[in-house]
N, C-alpha and C positions, 0 to 999 in steps of 0.2 A: 219349589213353588216360584213362579215367575213374579217379578215385581209388578206393581200397578202401572208403572210407566211402560213396561214392555207390553202389557195387555193393551194399554191405550194406544201405543204406536201400532200394534197389530190391528186393532179395531179401526184406526184411521186409515191404514193402508188397505184394509179390506173394503172400507167404504169407497175409497178412491178407485180401487180396481173395479168394483161393481159399477160405479157411476161411469167410468171411462169406457167400459165395455158394453154398457146397456144398449140394447137395440130392440125396441118393441115394434111389432108389425107396423110398417108404414111410417115409422118415425125415424128421424135422423139420430145418429149416434152423437152424443155430446163430445166436444173437443177433448182430445187426450190431455191428461195432466202432464206437464213437462218437468215438474220437480216434486220431490218428496219433502215433507215437513214433519218434524217431531213436535208434538204438543204435550206439554206437561199438565197433568190433571191435579187438582187439589186432592188432598187425602181425606178431607172431611168438610162439612158445612162451615166449620170454623165458628168464631164468635161474632156477635153483632146482633142487630135487630132485624126482624122481618125478612125481606127478600133481597137477594143480591144476584144480579146477572153479570156474568163475565164472558165476553166474547173471546174465544181461544184462537179461532181461525175464521177468516172472512174472505172467501174466494168466490169467483163467479159460479163454480160448480158445487161448493159445499160451504156451509157455515156451521161451526161448532161452538156451542156455548154451554157453560155450566150455570145452573140455577140453584142457589142455596136458599132453602126455605127453613127458617129458624123459628123455634118456639111455637110450632103448629100453624105458622102463617100459611094461608092457602093461596094457590095460584088460580085466580078466577077464570071462568069459562072464556075461551078464545079459540081461534084457529089460525093456522099458517097457510099461506098460499101455495106451498110446495109440500111434497111428502116429507114426513118427519118421523124420527124415532126418538123415544125418550127412554134413556137407560138410567135406572136407579143405582147410584153408586153408594148411597148411604141412606139408612132409615127405612121406614115403611109407612104405608098409607093406602089411599085409593085414588086411582085416576078414573074419572068418569068420561067415557067415550060414547058419544051419541046418547047420553043420558043413562048409560049402563055402567054400574060400578065394576072396576077391575082392580082387585086387591094386588098391591105391588110391594116388593121388598128388595133388599140389596140383590143385584144381579138380574132383576126383571127388566126386559126390554119391551116397550109397547110401540108398535108400528102404527102410524096414523096416515091416512090418505090426505092429499091436499084438500084444504077447506073443512076437514073434519073437526067439529067442535069438541073440546076437551077441557077439563080442569084437573087440578092436583090438590088433594087434601091429605096432608101429613097426619099421622096419628096424633091424638091430643097432646099438645105441648112438645111434640117431638121435632127433630130436625130431619130434613131430607136434602140430599145432594143429587141433582139430576145432570146427566150429560145429554144434550139435545143436538141431534144431527138434522140440519135442514138440507135436504137432498135436492139442491137447485138444478142439477143436471139430469135428474131422473125423468124418464119418459120424454126426453127431448126438451125439457124446460131448462133453458140456460139463463133465463132472466132472473135477476135478484129480486127478493121480496120488495114490495112497494115501500117507499119511504114511510117511516113512522111505524113499521111493524116491530113491536116490542113485546116482550113477556112481561 
């Protein structure tokens, strides 16, 4: 069984490869990524209160962040200006996408279009750890999210 770090590195490299080679009809290809980076993921939501957001990578083409939701703390409805994926690393609950509930648990990945409203509701009293990919270079969009965009 490969370690979580190997999985994270492979997932990051796959994301970078997809972004750097994406070319949708009539749109320009985002600039090629000139360097690789290894990102260490936490192994659990850890201890503490409420919500904790940790930015792991913040580049023009991709932002990676973990969101720890502890003791059933929910992530209220919001949207991101770029396509996003939410990967559940720990816990279970429901992600509401466009008002529809999507049951999620460890290993589930939810893909969201730019501007798609969503929230995250962990199981009652439970912890969740999410890995969020903000795909800034997708579909020719190389601009970073506007100032103040936070989870």
